[in-house]
C-alpha positions in Angstrom: 51.8 27.6 -10.5 52.3 25.6 -6.6 53.2 25.9 -3.0 54.2 29.7 -2.1 50.8 31.5 -3.0 51.4 34.6 -1.7 50.5 36.6 -4.9 48.0 34.3 -6.4 45.4 35.6 -8.6 43.2 32.4 -10.4 42.1 33.4 -14.1 39.6 31.4 -16.0 39.2 32.4 -19.5 36.2 31.4 -22.0 37.0 30.1 -25.2 35.0 28.0 -26.9 37.2 25.2 -28.4 40.1 23.1 -26.6 42.7 23.6 -28.6 46.2 23.4 -28.1 46.1 27.3 -29.8 44.7 29.1 -26.7 46.9 27.5 -24.7 49.6 28.9 -26.2 48.2 32.5 -26.7 47.5 32.7 -23.2 51.3 32.1 -22.1 52.9 33.3 -25.0 54.7 35.7 -22.5 55.2 33.4 -20.4 58.2 32.3 -18.7 59.0 29.9 -15.8 57.1 26.7 -14.3 53.9 25.6 -15.8 51.9 23.0 -14.4 49.5 21.2 -15.8 48.2 17.7 -16.6 49.0 15.6 -19.4 46.7 17.0 -22.2 47.6 17.3 -25.4 46.5 20.9 -25.5 49.7 22.0 -23.8 52.2 19.9 -26.5 53.7 23.4 -27.8 54.0 24.8 -24.4 56.6 22.1 -23.6 58.7 23.0 -26.5 58.6 26.2 -25.6 62.2 28.1 -24.7 62.0 29.7 -21.2 59.4 27.9 -20.1 59.1 24.8 -17.6 56.6 22.6 -17.7 55.5 20.1 -14.3 53.9 17.5 -14.2 51.3 16.4 -11.8 51.5 13.1 -9.4 48.1 13.2 -8.6 46.6 12.5 -12.2 49.3 9.7 -12.0 47.9 8.4 -8.8 44.1 8.6 -9.5 44.9 6.1 -12.9 45.8 3.6 -9.9 43.2 4.4 -7.1 40.6 3.6 -9.9 42.1 0.1 -10.4 42.4 -0.5 -6.8 38.7 0.7 -6.5 37.3 -1.5 -9.9 39.5 -4.8 -9.7 39.3 -7.4 -7.6 43.6 -8.4 -7.4 45.1 -5.2 -7.5 48.1 -6.1 -7.1 50.3 -4.3 -9.4 48.8 -1.0 -8.9 49.0 -1.0 -5.2 52.5 -1.2 -5.3 52.4 2.2 -7.3 50.4 3.7 -4.8 53.4 2.7 -2.2 55.7 4.5 -4.3 53.1 7.7 -4.2 52.6 7.3 -0.7 56.3 8.1 0.4 57.0 10.5 -2.0 53.4 12.7 -1.2 55.2 12.0 2.9 58.3 13.4 2.4 55.7 16.8 0.9 54.0 16.5 4.1 57.9 16.8 6.1 59.0 19.9 3.7 56.0 21.5 3.5 57.2 24.6 5.9 61.1 24.4 4.4 62.2 27.6 2.7 61.8 26.6 -1.5 65.9 26.4 -1.5 66.0 23.8 1.8 63.0 21.9 0.1 65.4 21.9 -3.3 68.1 20.2 -2.1 65.5 18.0 0.6 64.2 16.4 -2.4 67.6 16.0 -4.3 68.4 13.8 -1.1 65.4 11.7 -0.3 63.0 11.8 -3.3 65.2 11.6 -6.1 66.1 8.4 -5.1 62.8 6.6 -4.9 61.6 8.8 -8.0 64.7 6.6 -10.0 62.9 2.9 -7.9 59.6 3.9 -9.0 60.8 4.6 -12.5 62.3 1.2 -12.6 59.3 -0.3 -11.5 57.1 1.3 -14.2 59.4 0.1 -16.8 59.6 -3.3 -15.6 56.5 -3.9 -14.7 54.7 -2.2 -18.5 56.9 -5.8 -20.7 54.0 -7.8 -18.5 51.2 -5.8 -18.6 49.1 -5.5 -21.5 49.2 -1.9 -23.5 45.3 -1.4 -23.2 44.6 -3.0 -20.2 43.6 -0.2 -17.5 47.3 -1.1 -15.3 49.2 -0.8 -19.2 47.5 2.5 -19.7 48.0 3.9 -15.8 51.5 3.0 -16.5 52.3 4.1 -20.1 50.7 7.6 -19.0 53.0 7.8 -15.9 56.0 7.0 -17.9 55.3 9.8 -21.3 54.6 12.1 -18.9 58.3 11.1 -16.9 59.9 13.9 -17.6 57.8 16.9 -16.1 56.9 14.6 -13.6 60.3 14.8 -12.3 60.9 18.7 -13.0 59.7 19.3 -9.9 62.8 17.9 -8.7 64.0 21.4 -10.2 62.6 24.2 -7.8 61.2 23.9 -4.3 58.7 25.9 -5.1 57.5 23.8 -7.6 55.0 21.7 -5.8 54.8 17.7 -6.4 51.0 18.2 -8.1 48.5 20.3 -9.0 45.7 20.1 -6.7 46.1 23.6 -5.6 45.1 25.1 -8.6 42.2 22.4 -9.0 40.9 23.3 -5.9 40.4 26.7 -7.2 38.2 26.0 -10.1 36.4 23.5 -8.3 33.8 25.1 -7.2 33.2 26.9 -10.5 33.5 22.4 -12.0 30.6 21.9 -9.2 28.4 23.9 -10.3 28.8 24.8 -13.9 24.7 23.4 -14.4 23.6 26.4 -12.7 25.6 28.4 -16.1 23.4 27.2 -18.6 21.5 30.2 -18.8 24.6 31.7 -21.0 23.1 31.9 -24.4 26.3 33.3 -26.3 30.5 33.7 -26.1 29.9 37.5 -24.7 27.9 36.7 -21.8 30.5 33.3 -21.1 33.5 35.3 -21.2 31.6 38.4 -19.0 30.9 35.5 -16.0 34.9 33.9 -16.4 36.3 37.3 -15.6 33.7 37.9 -12.0 34.4 34.1 -11.6 38.0 35.1 -12.5 37.8 38.4 -9.1 35.8 36.0 -6.6 38.0 33.0 -6.4 40.8 35.6 -6.3 39.1 37.3 -3.6 38.5 33.2 -1.8 42.5 32.6 -2.4 43.4 36.4 -0.8 40.9 36.0 2.2 38.5 38.7 1.3 35.0 38.5 1.8 33.5 38.4 -2.3 30.6 40.2 -1.1 32.2 43.3 0.3 34.5 43.6 -3.1 31.8 43.7 -5.2 30.0 46.5 -3.2 33.2 48.2 -3.4 33.7 47.5 -6.8 30.4 48.9 -7.8 30.3 51.7 -5.8 34.2 52.9 -7.2 33.9 51.7 -11.1 31.6 54.6 -12.3 34.0 56.5 -11.4 36.7 55.0 -13.0 38.6 57.1 -16.2 41.5 55.6 -16.5 43.3 52.1 -16.6 45.5 52.7 -13.5 41.6 53.4 -11.9 40.4 50.2 -13.0 43.8 48.7 -11.9 43.3 49.9 -7.8 40.5 47.1 -8.0 42.1 44.2 -8.5 41.9 42.2 -5.4 45.3 42.8 -3.5 
């Protein structure tokens, strides 16, 4: 989820398609805050009772940053970045706060900035060609606005999904090395291994020492309880 990552488990799951049904099945018993980008595969979950989908402002920011990088006169994009800088500055100030205090702080300080930013997006949309980079960036932000602003609802929720993306990055950077997977069964087995390895890192456990322990004790596991004792703690 976000922020307070004291009970973090990172799970990779292989599936041959990117169908929304994959996410629906994975989260079928889930209730709570679910943070994700604007991928349409999460649309059904956005309507599910008990699930509050939270957007990611980093994905909004990237679209405006790309305009600045690729345009000689990116004036309007810079204006958007200034709003985002204010929001992220508040998050740095609130980093060490208790979640309840952080929620109150956001309501007091971030909510007015969000209101001004949405007003700016709506006004600028009228003068930006819909298919232009600026028009697409503004359209994405406005389409996701309901979910983007949901981080105000709970102090445990982050303004962005960076934490989860940082856990994925080592896997994504090495994806060319995973080309030897020639079967779904092998890919699923690898997903389990990656899940365990990255979870170890998140919990400050040496992956080598962990797998050494697992491989030593696994032959003696006879019950589900025995196996569950081998999950990283």
